[in-house]
C-alpha positions in Angstrom: 39.6 -32.1 -156.5 41.3 -30.0 -153.9 44.2 -31.0 -151.7 43.5 -29.6 -148.2 46.6 -31.1 -146.5 49.3 -28.7 -145.4 52.6 -29.1 -147.2 55.2 -30.8 -145.2 58.5 -29.2 -144.3 61.3 -29.8 -146.8 63.6 -32.7 -146.1 66.2 -31.8 -143.5 64.3 -28.6 -142.3 63.8 -30.0 -138.9 67.6 -30.5 -138.6 68.3 -26.9 -139.6 67.7 -25.7 -136.1 70.8 -25.0 -134.0 72.1 -27.8 -131.9 71.7 -27.3 -128.2 74.3 -28.4 -125.7 73.1 -30.9 -123.2 74.0 -31.3 -119.5 75.3 -27.8 -119.1 78.0 -28.1 -121.8 78.7 -24.9 -123.8 77.7 -24.9 -127.4 80.7 -25.4 -129.6 80.7 -24.3 -133.3 81.5 -27.1 -135.8 84.8 -25.5 -136.8 86.2 -25.7 -133.3 85.7 -29.5 -133.1 87.1 -29.8 -136.7 90.2 -27.8 -135.7 90.7 -29.9 -132.5 90.5 -33.1 -134.5 93.0 -31.8 -137.1 95.4 -30.7 -134.3 95.2 -34.1 -132.7 95.8 -35.9 -136.0 98.7 -33.8 -137.0 100.3 -34.2 -133.5 99.9 -37.9 -133.7 101.5 -38.1 -137.2 104.5 -35.9 -136.2 105.1 -37.7 -132.9 104.5 -41.2 -134.2 107.3 -43.7 -133.8 106.4 -45.3 -137.1 108.6 -44.3 -140.1 106.2 -42.4 -142.3 107.1 -40.8 -145.7 108.8 -37.5 -145.2 106.2 -35.7 -147.3 103.5 -36.9 -144.9 105.4 -35.6 -141.8 106.1 -32.3 -143.5 102.5 -31.9 -144.5 101.4 -32.6 -140.9 103.9 -30.0 -139.6 102.4 -27.4 -142.0 98.9 -28.3 -140.9 99.9 -28.0 -137.3 101.5 -24.6 -138.0 98.4 -23.4 -139.9 96.1 -24.5 -137.1 98.3 -22.8 -134.5 98.0 -19.5 -136.5 94.3 -20.0 -136.9 93.9 -20.5 -133.1 96.1 -17.4 -132.3 93.9 -15.2 -134.5 90.7 -16.7 -133.2 88.9 -14.6 -130.6 88.4 -16.2 -127.2 84.6 -16.6 -126.6 84.8 -15.7 -122.9 87.1 -12.7 -123.2 85.8 -9.3 -124.3 87.5 -7.9 -127.5 89.3 -5.1 -125.7 91.0 -7.4 -123.2 93.3 -9.0 -125.8 94.4 -5.6 -127.2 95.0 -4.3 -123.6 97.2 -7.3 -122.7 99.3 -6.9 -125.9 99.8 -3.2 -125.2 101.0 -3.8 -121.7 103.4 -6.5 -122.8 105.1 -4.1 -125.4 105.2 -1.0 -123.1 108.6 -0.3 -121.5 108.8 -0.5 -117.7 108.6 2.9 -116.0 111.1 3.6 -113.2 
C-alpha cells in the first residue's frame, strides 16, 4: 500500500518566515526590543523610591551601563557606515584659524 499524500511541513516551519511590520512600522529585530525592555527595567529599579537590596540596585546599574555600551557600538540602521566615522573625525580635529 502506497501513501500518495504529501508530507506536511515540520511543526513551526510556517512560523519560520520573517515577521513583517504592519501599518507602515519599520521591522525591528528581536534584540532591539529586548534591549529596550532591559533598559526600561534597569532604569525603573535604579530610580524606584522603594528600598531595594543594594546588590539589586548595583546589578541594575551594571546592566544599564552594559546596555549603554551595547547601544553605542550598535550601528544606526538609517545612517551609512561612513557617516559615523566622519562625524568622529570632525569632532577630534583641531580648529583651523
